[in-house]
C-alpha positions in Angstrom: 18.2 17.6 -3.9 16.4 14.2 -4.0 12.8 14.1 -3.1 11.7 11.8 -0.2 9.7 8.8 -1.5 7.6 6.2 0.2 6.8 2.6 -0.4 3.5 1.5 1.0 1.2 -1.4 1.6 -2.5 -0.8 1.5 -5.2 -3.1 2.8 -8.9 -3.5 2.1 -11.4 -5.9 3.6 -14.8 -6.7 2.1 -16.8 -9.3 4.1 -14.3 -12.0 5.0 -12.0 -11.3 2.0 -9.0 -9.0 2.3 -6.7 -7.7 -0.3 -3.4 -5.8 -0.3 -1.8 -3.4 -2.8 1.8 -2.3 -2.9 3.0 1.0 -4.4 5.3 3.9 -4.1 4.8 7.7 -4.1 6.2 11.0 -3.0 2.8 12.1 -1.5 1.1 9.5 0.7 -2.0 11.4 1.5 -2.7 12.3 -2.2 -2.0 8.8 -3.4 -4.3 7.2 -0.8 -7.0 9.7 -1.7 -6.6 8.7 -5.4 -6.9 5.0 -4.6 -10.0 5.6 -2.5 -11.6 7.9 -5.1 -11.2 5.2 -7.8 -8.5 7.2 -9.7 -5.5 5.3 -8.5 -4.4 2.0 -9.9 -7.0 0.0 -11.8 -6.8 -2.9 -9.4 -7.7 -0.7 -6.4 -10.9 0.7 -7.8 -14.2 0.1 -6.0 -12.7 -0.5 -2.6 -11.8 1.5 0.5 -8.1 1.3 1.4 -6.1 2.0 4.5 -2.3 2.2 4.9 -0.9 -0.9 6.6 2.8 -0.3 6.2 5.1 2.6 5.1 8.8 2.8 4.4 10.6 6.0 3.6 13.5 6.4 1.1 15.8 9.1 0.0 15.2 8.6 -3.7 12.7 7.1 -6.2 15.0 4.3 -7.3 15.2 2.9 -3.8 11.5 3.2 -3.2 10.8 1.4 -6.5 13.2 -1.3 -5.7 11.6 -1.9 -2.4 8.1 -1.9 -4.0 9.3 -4.7 -6.3 10.4 -6.8 -3.4 7.3 -6.2 -1.3 5.0 -7.2 -4.3 6.7 -10.6 -4.2 6.6 -11.0 -0.4 3.1 -12.4 -0.1 3.8 -13.8 3.4 4.6 -10.4 4.8 1.6 -8.7 3.1 -0.7 -11.5 4.4 0.7 -11.0 7.9 0.0 -7.3 7.7 -3.6 -7.9 6.5 -4.3 -10.6 9.2 -3.0 -8.2 11.9 -5.3 -5.5 10.7 -8.3 -7.8 10.4 -7.7 -9.1 13.9 -7.4 -5.6 15.3 -10.4 -4.2 13.4 -12.7 -7.2 13.6 
């Protein structure tokens, strides 16, 4: 049986600058905790992250494919970040 996987977009804001990060996992809570603890991806260290967007997939291959597409969709990621900043700020 295939394990459920997720593709996610994280957001982090420091001052006026925001960043996004795209990844995939089969355990969202554990992965977010790793990013926020500085043990996730090197590019996420030193920041506090929140989940901006989640998509669920039936297998790892589909989640990884979607991750690849989301990493290249800067317009979508910027829109997610701007919506978060407007709501939060």
